N, C-alpha and C positions, 0 to 999 in steps of 0.2 A: 631321861633327862635332856637329851638333845632336842627333843620336840618341844619341851617346855621352854627351853632358851631361844628357839626359833620363834616361838610364839611371842615371847617378850620383845624381840626385835622387830616384829610386824605390828606393834601397837603404836597408835598414834598418841603422842604425849598430851594431847588436848582432850579428846574424847576417851581415851584409854581403850579403844576397839581396834580390831584389825583394820589396816589401811583401806579406806574407800577412795578410789581415784587419787592416789598419793601425788603431791606436788613438793618441789624442792626449792628452798630459798638459797640465796647466794652464800650463806654460811654453811651450807651442806645439810641441814636438818630438814627431814621430811614430815609432812602432815597431810591429813585429809584436806581436799580442795575446800570443801564446805566449812570445815573447822577453822582453816587459817584464814578464810574469807571473812567469817564473822569477827575473828580477833582484829584483823586489819581495819574492818568497818568501825570498831569502837575506837581505834586509834587515829581516825581520820580527824577528829576535833583537835587533838593535841598538836598535830603537825609533825609528831616524831613517831616513827615505826621501829619496832624491834621484834627479835625473834623470841618467842615464848619460852623456848628451851635455853638458849645461850645468852639472851638479853643483848645480842649485837644490834646497834642502831643502824637506821638507814635514813638518810635524808629525805628520799622519795619512797613513794609506795612501792615495795619490791615487786618485781615481776615473778609470776609463779611459773615455774618450769615442771612440766609433767615428768615424773620418774617412770619411765616404761618398764624397765626391769624390775623395780620393786613393785610395780602395779601387777606384773604377771606372776611374781613370786606369791604375793598376798592372794591373788585370785586362786592360784593352784592350791594354796594352804587351806583356803576356805572350802574348795571342793572336796579336798582329802578329808577335812573335818566333817563335812556332811556326809560323805560316804561312810565314815566309821559310826556316825550317829544313826545312820539308816540301817545298820546290821540288825536284822530282825532276829527274834529268838533269844537265846541265852548265850552268854560267852563261856568258852571252856574253862573249867574249874582249874584244870592243870597247866593252861598256858598263861604264864604269868608275865612274860616279856612283852607280848602284845595280844590285843584282843583278836581271838579266833571264835567264830560262831560254832556253837555246840550244835551237834546233831542229834543226840539222844540224852535222857536222863536216866540214871540209875537209882530205883528207889531204895535199893538196899545201901547202896554207898552214899545216897543222898549227894550225888555229884553229877555234873553234866559234862561228859567228854566230848571233844572234837572227833573228827573223822580218824585222825592219827591216833589218839588216845583210845578210841573205841576199839581198835583192832587188838590193842593189848589188854582190853577190859576182860574180867572173868565171865565164863560162859556158863557158870553153874546156874542151876533153876532158881536159887533164892535172889540171884541179881536179876531182877524184873526191870527190863528197859521200857521206856515210854517216851512220848513227845517231849522236847525240852520244856522245862517248866522251872520257875523260880520259886514257887511254893510247892515243895515235895511233901509237906506235911498233909496237904490235902488228899494225897493218895494212900494215906495210912488211917487206920481205925482210930478215931479219937479216944476210945477206951482202952483197947488192947495194944495200940501202937504197932499193929501189924498191917500188911499190905492188904488193901481191899481187892478180894479176888472174886466175890460172889455178888449177886443181885438178888434181893428177896421181892418177888413180884407181889406179894400180898402187901408189904409194907412200902414198896417203891423205894428202897433203900439199898445203897451199896454197903456190904458187910465183908467182915474177915472171916477166916477159917474159925476163930473161937466164937464169933457172933452165931455163925451157922450151927454150931454145937450147942449153943446157950439159948438165948431168949427167942431165936429164930429156928428152933429144932425142927418143929413140925410144919414150918412153911414152905411153900414152893420157892426153891432157890435154883438159880441158874448161874452158869459161869459168865463173867462180865462180857467176853466177847460174844457169846451166844445172845445174851440179853441185848447187847448193842446192836447186833445184826437184825433181831426183831424190831427193835425201835427204829432202825434205819429203813426197813421195809415199809413200816406204817408212814414214815416220813416221807419215803419216795412216793407213796400213794397220794399223800396229801400234796406233795410238790407237783405231781402229774395233774391233779385237779386244780391247783392253782395256776399251773401253767396254762391249762386249757381256758381257765376263766380270764386270764390276762390276756390270751390270744383274742378271745371274743371281745374283751374290752378294747384291745387296739384296733380291732376291726371296726367296732362301734365309733371310736375315736375317729379312724380315717373316713368313715362313711359321713359323720357329722362334719368333719373339716371340709370334705368335698362338698356337702351341702352348703357350708358356709361359703366356700369359694365361689359356688355356682351363684348364690344370693348376692355375693358382692359384685360379681360380674354382671348380673342382671341389673342390680341397682345402678351400677355406673353406666350401663346401656341406656336404662331408663332416663337417668339423669342427662346423659348427653342427647337423648332423643327430644326430651322436654326443652332442654336449652336450644336446641336447633329450632325447634317449633316455635318457641317464644321469640327467638330472633327474626324468624320468618314473618311472625305476627306483627312485631314492631315495625319491620320494613314495609310490610303491606299497609299498615295503618299509617305510617309516615307518607308513604306514596299517595294513599287516598287523601289525606289531609292537604298535601301540597296540590293536588289536582283540584279538590274542592275550593280551597282558598284562591287558587288561580282563577278558577270559573267565576267565583263571586267578584274577584277584582276586575275581570274582564267585563262581567255584566255592569258592575258599578261605573267603570269608564264609559261604556257605550250609553247608559242611562244619563250619566252626567252631561255627555257631549249633546245628546239629543236635547236635554232640558235647557242647556245653555243656548242652544240654537233657537229654541222656542222663546226663551226669555228675551233674547236679543230682538226677535221679530216684534214681541209684545212691547218693547220698550221703544222700538221706532214707531209703532202704532200710537202708544201712549203720548209720545212727542207730538206726533201729528194731531192728535185730538186736543192736546193742550193748546197748540196753535190755532186750531179753529175756534175753540172756546174764548181765547183772548180776542180773537177778531168779531166773534159775535158780541161779546160783551162791549167792545168799542162802538159797534153799531148801536147797541142799546143805549148807551150813554151819549149819543150824538143828539143834538138839538135841531139840527138843520133836517127837515123832512126829504128835501130833494136828495140830499146824499144818501140818506138811509134807502129811499126808494131806487136809486140808481144802482145800488149794489146787486150783485147776482142774488137769485132766490136762495133763501136759507136751505132749501133742499138740496142745492148743490154743495153746501158746506157740510151737511150730515147726510150720509147715504142711508136710506131707509133700511136696507139689508143690514147695515152695520148696527143700526139701532136695535133691530128685531133679534140679533144674535150675532155670533162670531162665524158666520158661514165663511167668510172670506179666509178665515184660518182654521177652517175645517169645522166650525161650529162647536158645539158642546163636546163632541167626540175628540176634538184636538185641544181641549183645555189642559193645561199641565196638571197632572195628578200629584198625589202626596208621596209617591215612591212606594217601596215595598213590593214592587213587581218583580222581583228576581225569580228567574226560572228555577223552580223547585224541583223539576224533573231531575237535575243533576244530583240535588241533595237525596232525593228519593232513592235514585240509583245508587248512590254511595251507602245509604242505610241498608239497601238489599245486598250490596257487596259485603258490608260489615256482618250481615246475617249469614252469608256464605262463609265468611272467615270463621265466625264462631261455630258454625255446623262443621267445618273442617277440623276446628280445635277439638270438639267433642268426638268426631270420628277418629282424630289421631290419638287421643288420650284414652278413650274407653273402648274402642272398637279394634282390637288387634287382629282379629282374625275369627273364623267360625269356632264357636265354642265345642268342646267335646261333650255333646248331649246325646241322650238316649230318650226318645219320647214314650210316654206311657200311653199305650193305646186304650187302656180302660178309662182314661181321663179325656179322651178327645171328643170333640163335638161330632154330631152325626154328619155334618157337612164338610168334614175334613178327611182327606185320604192319606194315610201314614205309609211311608215307604217301608221296603223290607228291612233296610238297615236302621230303621227307627231314628232317622236324622233329619228327614224333611216332612213337612205337612203341606198338602195342596188342597185348595178349596175345590169342591165338586158339587154339581147339581144334585147328583144322586145321593139320597139318604142312605147311610150306612147301616142303619138299623142296629146300632149297638145299644145293649141293655144299659139302663141308667144305673150308676153306681151309688151306693149308700153314701159315699162322701159327698155327692152333689157337685163334682168338679166340672161337669160338662157344660161349659160356657159356650155361647155362640162364637165360632171362629177361633177357639182357644184349645189348647192342649198343654198338659204339663210334662215337665222332664223328670226322669228318674234320678238324674245326677244334678248336684248343684253347681252353679257357676257364678262368678261375679261380674262377668262382662261379655260382651259379644252377642 
């Protein structure tokens, strides 16, 4: 009765459950922190706060003060209640004041005593004891209402003494303990086999996990290697691009300066020729013959060498060209460098090291010498005089491997 009263005192008036993190209002009443928080939230709009239990009003939202003592009592009560609920087995039939776990069950009395009441229990043979059970009727014959004492091996059924003398009279009958031991022996053999299989399965799982771990490590290593390789490729390509662009810019500047100087010379020459042409035109337009004849010979005005060509400026060889004479050697060298980079990429990706191969001597060409470890082949001038195989694999300078490989 005291336990029931204590439980009522530990109930929250809002959720009607045992206090969880109890807090106290100024009026002295306690509630769960979450429960009273929800109630005060609903009262925010009205501007008036009140205790859900005594209806005392507060002008401001009341401060929630944690009740440490009540919290400890409620927590201890919950632990005790859980411990009582966790009592396995059956409670003693004779202990009515408080629940006490039963240690055995009597089929004759149909009761389950605790250790204390078991000492005073009858030791007569008809009082058969078994493990604690709530349904003692299962231990009795459904027809004769007698204790099941025998096991019929032919019908695989538990029977009582009347059944063994009745419908199971000529059957192979064993005591329950004896039949139980035989069944346990078979079960132990099965358990041993299952244990062995489970061990093998665990070893297999560990082996696969190890393979998976190695595969992950290898993949991570390959990814890191490829990332580093691609980074290096990008760096080298960027360097080559800068180098070629710089060389093209340099050549363009030199060519531009050279052409500018030549253009300047030709402009001067053009101006001089224009001046001479104007002077000659003036002479041609004069009407006074004396003035025309007194002028120097026109051969002085026009140099025959100039009329015949541009030898004074280097002739045809020094005429300005149309451009496009950039030095292609640098670009060609760059292309060869890129080919080297690509070759390095292929080597870095596909050729990790010597493959684990074994050469097949029967497929080797007659001009190849195979080492004793079957790993290397060397060209030789001496014919090996190997018989031709039916497979026709003996190609010139070739030999096949006994093992397969993906690279190297």
